HTML snippet that shows the backbone in 3Dmol.js (N, CA, C, O; Angstrom):
<script src="https://3Dmol.org/build/3Dmol-min.js"></script>
<div id="view" style="width:600px;height:400px;position:relative"></div>
<script>
const pdb = `
ATOM      1  N   UNK A   1       9.072  55.564 147.645  1.00  0.00           N
ATOM      2  CA  UNK A   1       9.968  55.517 146.510  1.00  0.00           C
ATOM      3  C   UNK A   1      10.872  54.298 146.600  1.00  0.00           C
ATOM      4  O   UNK A   1      11.298  53.893 147.682  1.00  0.00           O
ATOM      5  N   UNK A   2      11.146  53.738 145.464  1.00  0.00           N
ATOM      6  CA  UNK A   2      12.017  52.564 145.427  1.00  0.00           C
ATOM      7  C   UNK A   2      13.473  52.997 145.291  1.00  0.00           C
ATOM      8  O   UNK A   2      13.769  54.158 145.008  1.00  0.00           O
ATOM      9  N   UNK A   3      14.365  52.047 145.497  1.00  0.00           N
ATOM     10  CA  UNK A   3      15.798  52.326 145.320  1.00  0.00           C
ATOM     11  C   UNK A   3      16.078  52.733 143.887  1.00  0.00           C
ATOM     12  O   UNK A   3      16.943  53.572 143.635  1.00  0.00           O
ATOM     13  N   UNK A   4      15.343  52.137 142.932  1.00  0.00           N
ATOM     14  CA  UNK A   4      15.513  52.485 141.517  1.00  0.00           C
ATOM     15  C   UNK A   4      15.126  53.942 141.270  1.00  0.00           C
ATOM     16  O   UNK A   4      15.790  54.634 140.498  1.00  0.00           O
ATOM     17  N   UNK A   5      14.066  54.411 141.913  1.00  0.00           N
ATOM     18  CA  UNK A   5      13.663  55.814 141.788  1.00  0.00           C
ATOM     19  C   UNK A   5      14.748  56.739 142.325  1.00  0.00           C
ATOM     20  O   UNK A   5      15.020  57.791 141.747  1.00  0.00           O
ATOM     21  N   UNK A   6      15.373  56.334 143.451  1.00  0.00           N
ATOM     22  CA  UNK A   6      16.457  57.132 144.029  1.00  0.00           C
ATOM     23  C   UNK A   6      17.638  57.225 143.076  1.00  0.00           C
ATOM     24  O   UNK A   6      18.217  58.298 142.909  1.00  0.00           O
ATOM     25  N   UNK A   7      18.003  56.105 142.447  1.00  0.00           N
ATOM     26  CA  UNK A   7      19.112  56.091 141.492  1.00  0.00           C
ATOM     27  C   UNK A   7      18.773  56.989 140.312  1.00  0.00           C
ATOM     28  O   UNK A   7      19.617  57.761 139.859  1.00  0.00           O
ATOM     29  N   UNK A   8      17.555  56.898 139.814  1.00  0.00           N
ATOM     30  CA  UNK A   8      17.140  57.733 138.682  1.00  0.00           C
ATOM     31  C   UNK A   8      17.215  59.216 139.049  1.00  0.00           C
ATOM     32  O   UNK A   8      17.639  60.031 138.230  1.00  0.00           O
ATOM     33  N   UNK A   9      16.814  59.571 140.250  1.00  0.00           N
ATOM     34  CA  UNK A   9      16.883  60.965 140.693  1.00  0.00           C
ATOM     35  C   UNK A   9      18.330  61.436 140.762  1.00  0.00           C
ATOM     36  O   UNK A   9      18.630  62.565 140.373  1.00  0.00           O
ATOM     37  N   UNK A  10      19.225  60.590 141.251  1.00  0.00           N
ATOM     38  CA  UNK A  10      20.652  60.936 141.323  1.00  0.00           C
ATOM     39  C   UNK A  10      21.212  61.109 139.912  1.00  0.00           C
ATOM     40  O   UNK A  10      21.995  62.026 139.661  1.00  0.00           O
ATOM     41  N   UNK A  11      20.813  60.229 138.993  1.00  0.00           N
ATOM     42  CA  UNK A  11      21.269  60.332 137.603  1.00  0.00           C
ATOM     43  C   UNK A  11      20.791  61.641 136.978  1.00  0.00           C
ATOM     44  O   UNK A  11      21.569  62.340 136.330  1.00  0.00           O
ATOM     45  N   UNK A  12      19.520  61.972 137.169  1.00  0.00           N
ATOM     46  CA  UNK A  12      18.980  63.222 136.608  1.00  0.00           C
ATOM     47  C   UNK A  12      19.703  64.424 137.187  1.00  0.00           C
ATOM     48  O   UNK A  12      19.996  65.379 136.468  1.00  0.00           O
ATOM     49  N   UNK A  13      19.993  64.386 138.481  1.00  0.00           N
ATOM     50  CA  UNK A  13      20.695  65.483 139.135  1.00  0.00           C
ATOM     51  C   UNK A  13      22.115  65.631 138.565  1.00  0.00           C
ATOM     52  O   UNK A  13      22.570  66.748 138.319  1.00  0.00           O
ATOM     53  N   UNK A  14      22.807  64.516 138.358  1.00  0.00           N
ATOM     54  CA  UNK A  14      24.164  64.562 137.810  1.00  0.00           C
ATOM     55  C   UNK A  14      24.166  65.151 136.406  1.00  0.00           C
ATOM     56  O   UNK A  14      25.029  65.960 136.064  1.00  0.00           O
ATOM     57  N   UNK A  15      23.194  64.741 135.595  1.00  0.00           N
ATOM     58  CA  UNK A  15      23.101  65.267 134.229  1.00  0.00           C
ATOM     59  C   UNK A  15      22.810  66.766 134.278  1.00  0.00           C
ATOM     60  O   UNK A  15      23.427  67.542 133.547  1.00  0.00           O
ATOM     61  N   UNK A  16      21.878  67.175 135.131  1.00  0.00           N
ATOM     62  CA  UNK A  16      21.533  68.594 135.215  1.00  0.00           C
ATOM     63  C   UNK A  16      22.711  69.427 135.691  1.00  0.00           C
ATOM     64  O   UNK A  16      22.917  70.540 135.208  1.00  0.00           O
ATOM     65  N   UNK A  17      23.489  68.899 136.634  1.00  0.00           N
ATOM     66  CA  UNK A  17      24.669  69.631 137.110  1.00  0.00           C
ATOM     67  C   UNK A  17      25.680  69.835 135.984  1.00  0.00           C
ATOM     68  O   UNK A  17      26.276  70.907 135.873  1.00  0.00           O
ATOM     69  N   UNK A  18      25.876  68.817 135.152  1.00  0.00           N
ATOM     70  CA  UNK A  18      26.802  68.954 134.034  1.00  0.00           C
ATOM     71  C   UNK A  18      26.277  69.978 133.027  1.00  0.00           C
ATOM     72  O   UNK A  18      27.031  70.827 132.551  1.00  0.00           O
ATOM     73  N   UNK A  19      24.988  69.896 132.703  1.00  0.00           N
ATOM     74  CA  UNK A  19      24.384  70.859 131.772  1.00  0.00           C
ATOM     75  C   UNK A  19      24.543  72.276 132.320  1.00  0.00           C
ATOM     76  O   UNK A  19      24.906  73.192 131.582  1.00  0.00           O
ATOM     77  N   UNK A  20      24.273  72.453 133.600  1.00  0.00           N
ATOM     78  CA  UNK A  20      24.414  73.776 134.219  1.00  0.00           C
ATOM     79  C   UNK A  20      25.854  74.274 134.152  1.00  0.00           C
ATOM     80  O   UNK A  20      26.092  75.450 133.875  1.00  0.00           O
ATOM     81  N   UNK A  21      26.818  73.385 134.404  1.00  0.00           N
ATOM     82  CA  UNK A  21      28.235  73.770 134.346  1.00  0.00           C
ATOM     83  C   UNK A  21      28.645  74.171 132.933  1.00  0.00           C
ATOM     84  O   UNK A  21      29.353  75.159 132.740  1.00  0.00           O
ATOM     85  N   UNK A  22      28.196  73.403 131.956  1.00  0.00           N
ATOM     86  CA  UNK A  22      28.508  73.739 130.565  1.00  0.00           C
ATOM     87  C   UNK A  22      27.870  75.062 130.166  1.00  0.00           C
ATOM     88  O   UNK A  22      28.503  75.887 129.508  1.00  0.00           O
ATOM     89  N   UNK A  23      26.622  75.264 130.560  1.00  0.00           N
ATOM     90  CA  UNK A  23      25.925  76.518 130.242  1.00  0.00           C
ATOM     91  C   UNK A  23      26.645  77.710 130.878  1.00  0.00           C
ATOM     92  O   UNK A  23      26.778  78.762 130.254  1.00  0.00           O
ATOM     93  N   UNK A  24      27.103  77.545 132.107  1.00  0.00           N
ATOM     94  CA  UNK A  24      27.825  78.616 132.796  1.00  0.00           C
ATOM     95  C   UNK A  24      29.131  78.953 132.078  1.00  0.00           C
ATOM     96  O   UNK A  24      29.617  80.082 132.161  1.00  0.00           O
ATOM     97  N   UNK A  25      29.695  77.975 131.376  1.00  0.00           N
ATOM     98  CA  UNK A  25      30.934  78.180 130.628  1.00  0.00           C
ATOM     99  C   UNK A  25      30.647  78.675 129.202  1.00  0.00           C
ATOM    100  O   UNK A  25      31.569  78.845 128.405  1.00  0.00           O
ATOM    101  N   UNK A  26      29.370  78.902 128.889  1.00  0.00           N
ATOM    102  CA  UNK A  26      29.019  79.420 127.570  1.00  0.00           C
ATOM    103  C   UNK A  26      28.789  78.353 126.511  1.00  0.00           C
ATOM    104  O   UNK A  26      28.721  78.671 125.324  1.00  0.00           O
ATOM    105  N   UNK A  27      28.668  77.102 126.916  1.00  0.00           N
ATOM    106  CA  UNK A  27      28.447  76.007 125.980  1.00  0.00           C
ATOM    107  C   UNK A  27      26.960  75.673 125.958  1.00  0.00           C
ATOM    108  O   UNK A  27      26.364  75.425 127.006  1.00  0.00           O
ATOM    109  N   UNK A  28      26.361  75.665 124.777  1.00  0.00           N
ATOM    110  CA  UNK A  28      24.965  75.272 124.662  1.00  0.00           C
ATOM    111  C   UNK A  28      24.876  73.769 124.922  1.00  0.00           C
ATOM    112  O   UNK A  28      25.544  72.981 124.253  1.00  0.00           O
ATOM    113  N   UNK A  29      24.057  73.373 125.887  1.00  0.00           N
ATOM    114  CA  UNK A  29      24.001  71.966 126.276  1.00  0.00           C
ATOM    115  C   UNK A  29      22.568  71.534 126.554  1.00  0.00           C
ATOM    116  O   UNK A  29      21.722  72.339 126.944  1.00  0.00           O
ATOM    117  N   UNK A  30      22.315  70.256 126.349  1.00  0.00           N
ATOM    118  CA  UNK A  30      21.020  69.623 126.623  1.00  0.00           C
ATOM    119  C   UNK A  30      21.329  68.284 127.272  1.00  0.00           C
ATOM    120  O   UNK A  30      22.181  67.542 126.784  1.00  0.00           O
ATOM    121  N   UNK A  31      20.659  67.971 128.346  1.00  0.00           N
ATOM    122  CA  UNK A  31      20.889  66.703 129.031  1.00  0.00           C
ATOM    123  C   UNK A  31      19.763  65.732 128.786  1.00  0.00           C
ATOM    124  O   UNK A  31      18.596  66.118 128.710  1.00  0.00           O
ATOM    125  N   UNK A  32      20.113  64.488 128.666  1.00  0.00           N
ATOM    126  CA  UNK A  32      19.124  63.450 128.414  1.00  0.00           C
ATOM    127  C   UNK A  32      19.652  62.129 128.950  1.00  0.00           C
ATOM    128  O   UNK A  32      20.838  61.827 128.817  1.00  0.00           O
ATOM    129  N   UNK A  33      18.771  61.345 129.557  1.00  0.00           N
ATOM    130  CA  UNK A  33      19.130  60.010 130.012  1.00  0.00           C
ATOM    131  C   UNK A  33      18.537  59.025 129.016  1.00  0.00           C
ATOM    132  O   UNK A  33      17.350  59.085 128.696  1.00  0.00           O
ATOM    133  N   UNK A  34      19.370  58.127 128.535  1.00  0.00           N
ATOM    134  CA  UNK A  34      18.953  57.147 127.533  1.00  0.00           C
ATOM    135  C   UNK A  34      19.056  55.760 128.144  1.00  0.00           C
ATOM    136  O   UNK A  34      20.049  55.430 128.792  1.00  0.00           O
ATOM    137  N   UNK A  35      18.034  54.958 127.938  1.00  0.00           N
ATOM    138  CA  UNK A  35      18.037  53.585 128.446  1.00  0.00           C
ATOM    139  C   UNK A  35      18.149  52.606 127.295  1.00  0.00           C
ATOM    140  O   UNK A  35      17.552  52.793 126.234  1.00  0.00           O
ATOM    141  N   UNK A  36      18.919  51.565 127.523  1.00  0.00           N
ATOM    142  CA  UNK A  36      19.087  50.515 126.516  1.00  0.00           C
ATOM    143  C   UNK A  36      19.724  49.315 127.199  1.00  0.00           C
ATOM    144  O   UNK A  36      20.168  49.400 128.344  1.00  0.00           O
ATOM    145  N   UNK A  37      19.761  48.202 126.487  1.00  0.00           N
ATOM    146  CA  UNK A  37      20.446  47.034 127.026  1.00  0.00           C
ATOM    147  C   UNK A  37      21.947  47.307 127.018  1.00  0.00           C
ATOM    148  O   UNK A  37      22.425  48.185 126.300  1.00  0.00           O
ATOM    149  N   UNK A  38      22.673  46.556 127.814  1.00  0.00           N
ATOM    150  CA  UNK A  38      24.120  46.741 127.918  1.00  0.00           C
ATOM    151  C   UNK A  38      24.798  46.653 126.552  1.00  0.00           C
ATOM    152  O   UNK A  38      25.746  47.389 126.278  1.00  0.00           O
ATOM    153  N   UNK A  39      24.314  45.758 125.703  1.00  0.00           N
ATOM    154  CA  UNK A  39      24.938  45.538 124.401  1.00  0.00           C
ATOM    155  C   UNK A  39      24.552  46.591 123.369  1.00  0.00           C
ATOM    156  O   UNK A  39      25.256  46.759 122.373  1.00  0.00           O
ATOM    157  N   UNK A  40      23.449  47.303 123.585  1.00  0.00           N
ATOM    158  CA  UNK A  40      22.949  48.273 122.609  1.00  0.00           C
ATOM    159  C   UNK A  40      23.210  49.721 122.996  1.00  0.00           C
ATOM    160  O   UNK A  40      22.944  50.621 122.200  1.00  0.00           O
ATOM    161  N   UNK A  41      23.719  49.967 124.187  1.00  0.00           N
ATOM    162  CA  UNK A  41      23.775  51.333 124.691  1.00  0.00           C
ATOM    163  C   UNK A  41      24.602  52.266 123.807  1.00  0.00           C
ATOM    164  O   UNK A  41      24.179  53.395 123.556  1.00  0.00           O
ATOM    165  N   UNK A  42      25.753  51.831 123.333  1.00  0.00           N
ATOM    166  CA  UNK A  42      26.583  52.704 122.490  1.00  0.00           C
ATOM    167  C   UNK A  42      25.838  53.076 121.218  1.00  0.00           C
ATOM    168  O   UNK A  42      25.847  54.237 120.809  1.00  0.00           O
ATOM    169  N   UNK A  43      25.200  52.108 120.599  1.00  0.00           N
ATOM    170  CA  UNK A  43      24.443  52.365 119.366  1.00  0.00           C
ATOM    171  C   UNK A  43      23.279  53.322 119.630  1.00  0.00           C
ATOM    172  O   UNK A  43      23.016  54.218 118.828  1.00  0.00           O
ATOM    173  N   UNK A  44      22.588  53.133 120.748  1.00  0.00           N
ATOM    174  CA  UNK A  44      21.451  53.986 121.091  1.00  0.00           C
ATOM    175  C   UNK A  44      21.912  55.425 121.330  1.00  0.00           C
ATOM    176  O   UNK A  44      21.272  56.367 120.863  1.00  0.00           O
ATOM    177  N   UNK A  45      23.005  55.592 122.047  1.00  0.00           N
ATOM    178  CA  UNK A  45      23.533  56.936 122.308  1.00  0.00           C
ATOM    179  C   UNK A  45      23.940  57.616 121.002  1.00  0.00           C
ATOM    180  O   UNK A  45      23.593  58.773 120.769  1.00  0.00           O
ATOM    181  N   UNK A  46      24.669  56.905 120.160  1.00  0.00           N
ATOM    182  CA  UNK A  46      25.107  57.498 118.894  1.00  0.00           C
ATOM    183  C   UNK A  46      23.932  57.816 117.975  1.00  0.00           C
ATOM    184  O   UNK A  46      23.944  58.839 117.291  1.00  0.00           O
ATOM    185  N   UNK A  47      22.920  56.954 117.950  1.00  0.00           N
ATOM    186  CA  UNK A  47      21.739  57.213 117.130  1.00  0.00           C
ATOM    187  C   UNK A  47      21.004  58.459 117.618  1.00  0.00           C
ATOM    188  O   UNK A  47      20.567  59.279 116.811  1.00  0.00           O
ATOM    189  N   UNK A  48      20.866  58.602 118.942  1.00  0.00           N
ATOM    190  CA  UNK A  48      20.181  59.779 119.497  1.00  0.00           C
ATOM    191  C   UNK A  48      20.975  61.045 119.186  1.00  0.00           C
ATOM    192  O   UNK A  48      20.380  62.073 118.862  1.00  0.00           O
ATOM    193  N   UNK A  49      22.288  60.995 119.277  1.00  0.00           N
ATOM    194  CA  UNK A  49      23.118  62.146 118.939  1.00  0.00           C
ATOM    195  C   UNK A  49      22.953  62.509 117.470  1.00  0.00           C
ATOM    196  O   UNK A  49      22.897  63.689 117.122  1.00  0.00           O
ATOM    197  N   UNK A  50      22.876  61.504 116.614  1.00  0.00           N
ATOM    198  CA  UNK A  50      22.674  61.750 115.180  1.00  0.00           C
ATOM    199  C   UNK A  50      21.312  62.395 114.939  1.00  0.00           C
ATOM    200  O   UNK A  50      21.197  63.333 114.150  1.00  0.00           O
ATOM    201  N   UNK A  51      20.279  61.893 115.618  1.00  0.00           N
ATOM    202  CA  UNK A  51      18.934  62.463 115.471  1.00  0.00           C
ATOM    203  C   UNK A  51      18.904  63.931 115.861  1.00  0.00           C
ATOM    204  O   UNK A  51      18.219  64.734 115.228  1.00  0.00           O
ATOM    205  N   UNK A  52      19.648  64.279 116.907  1.00  0.00           N
ATOM    206  CA  UNK A  52      19.683  65.657 117.403  1.00  0.00           C
ATOM    207  C   UNK A  52      20.753  66.507 116.716  1.00  0.00           C
ATOM    208  O   UNK A  52      20.808  67.719 116.919  1.00  0.00           O
ATOM    209  N   UNK A  53      21.606  65.870 115.900  1.00  0.00           N
ATOM    210  CA  UNK A  53      22.718  66.537 115.235  1.00  0.00           C
ATOM    211  C   UNK A  53      23.613  67.241 116.257  1.00  0.00           C
ATOM    212  O   UNK A  53      23.892  68.435 116.150  1.00  0.00           O
ATOM    213  N   UNK A  54      24.056  66.458 117.260  1.00  0.00           N
ATOM    214  CA  UNK A  54      24.890  66.993 118.340  1.00  0.00           C
ATOM    215  C   UNK A  54      26.109  66.108 118.557  1.00  0.00           C
ATOM    216  O   UNK A  54      26.166  64.974 118.082  1.00  0.00           O
ATOM    217  N   UNK A  55      27.076  66.645 119.280  1.00  0.00           N
ATOM    218  CA  UNK A  55      28.222  65.870 119.739  1.00  0.00           C
ATOM    219  C   UNK A  55      27.871  65.322 121.118  1.00  0.00           C
ATOM    220  O   UNK A  55      27.548  66.103 122.014  1.00  0.00           O
ATOM    221  N   UNK A  56      27.925  64.004 121.319  1.00  0.00           N
ATOM    222  CA  UNK A  56      27.550  63.449 122.615  1.00  0.00           C
ATOM    223  C   UNK A  56      28.661  63.549 123.651  1.00  0.00           C
ATOM    224  O   UNK A  56      29.846  63.452 123.330  1.00  0.00           O
ATOM    225  N   UNK A  57      28.250  63.745 124.897  1.00  0.00           N
ATOM    226  CA  UNK A  57      29.125  63.609 126.052  1.00  0.00           C
ATOM    227  C   UNK A  57      28.448  62.550 126.904  1.00  0.00           C
ATOM    228  O   UNK A  57      27.281  62.700 127.264  1.00  0.00           O
ATOM    229  N   UNK A  58      29.160  61.487 127.230  1.00  0.00           N
ATOM    230  CA  UNK A  58      28.574  60.380 127.963  1.00  0.00           C
ATOM    231  C   UNK A  58      29.149  60.356 129.372  1.00  0.00           C
ATOM    232  O   UNK A  58      30.366  60.368 129.559  1.00  0.00           O
ATOM    233  N   UNK A  59      28.255  60.321 130.366  1.00  0.00           N
ATOM    234  CA  UNK A  59      28.661  60.235 131.764  1.00  0.00           C
ATOM    235  C   UNK A  59      28.390  58.839 132.272  1.00  0.00           C
ATOM    236  O   UNK A  59      27.401  58.214 131.888  1.00  0.00           O
ATOM    237  N   UNK A  60      29.242  58.355 133.116  1.00  0.00           N
ATOM    238  CA  UNK A  60      29.006  57.071 133.756  1.00  0.00           C
ATOM    239  C   UNK A  60      29.015  57.244 135.258  1.00  0.00           C
ATOM    240  O   UNK A  60      29.625  58.169 135.793  1.00  0.00           O
ATOM    241  N   UNK A  61      28.327  56.337 135.928  1.00  0.00           N
ATOM    242  CA  UNK A  61      28.287  56.342 137.391  1.00  0.00           C
ATOM    243  C   UNK A  61      28.884  55.052 137.909  1.00  0.00           C
ATOM    244  O   UNK A  61      28.997  54.065 137.182  1.00  0.00           O
ATOM    245  N   UNK A  62      29.256  55.072 139.148  1.00  0.00           N
ATOM    246  CA  UNK A  62      29.845  53.883 139.766  1.00  0.00           C
ATOM    247  C   UNK A  62      28.932  52.688 139.685  1.00  0.00           C
ATOM    248  O   UNK A  62      29.402  51.560 139.536  1.00  0.00           O
ATOM    249  N   UNK A  63      27.629  52.909 139.779  1.00  0.00           N
ATOM    250  CA  UNK A  63      26.693  51.793 139.801  1.00  0.00           C
ATOM    251  C   UNK A  63      26.351  51.280 138.401  1.00  0.00           C
ATOM    252  O   UNK A  63      25.575  50.334 138.265  1.00  0.00           O
ATOM    253  N   UNK A  64      26.915  51.885 137.372  1.00  0.00           N
ATOM    254  CA  UNK A  64      26.729  51.427 136.005  1.00  0.00           C
ATOM    255  C   UNK A  64      28.064  50.925 135.469  1.00  0.00           C
ATOM    256  O   UNK A  64      29.123  51.426 135.847  1.00  0.00           O
ATOM    257  N   UNK A  65      28.005  49.945 134.597  1.00  0.00           N
ATOM    258  CA  UNK A  65      29.251  49.470 134.004  1.00  0.00           C
ATOM    259  C   UNK A  65      29.624  50.310 132.809  1.00  0.00           C
ATOM    260  O   UNK A  65      30.649  50.060 132.175  1.00  0.00           O
TER     261      UNK A  65
END
`;
const viewer = $3Dmol.createViewer("view");
viewer.addModel(pdb, "pdb");
viewer.setStyle({}, {cartoon: {color: "spectrum"}});
viewer.zoomTo();
viewer.render();
</script>
């Protein structure tokens, strides 16, 4: 496995932990990792939220800006 695979696994785990915490609190939640260029990421996240008709919650990690 590459270092990139390790980072992706950590990201998936973080998203799943948040989804699990929200579900335990009675909040219907779905986790998804979205990839985009640095300049397009906000637009991509908002477009995906619109497609799903949901309110987005965005998580950041230390290794991401």
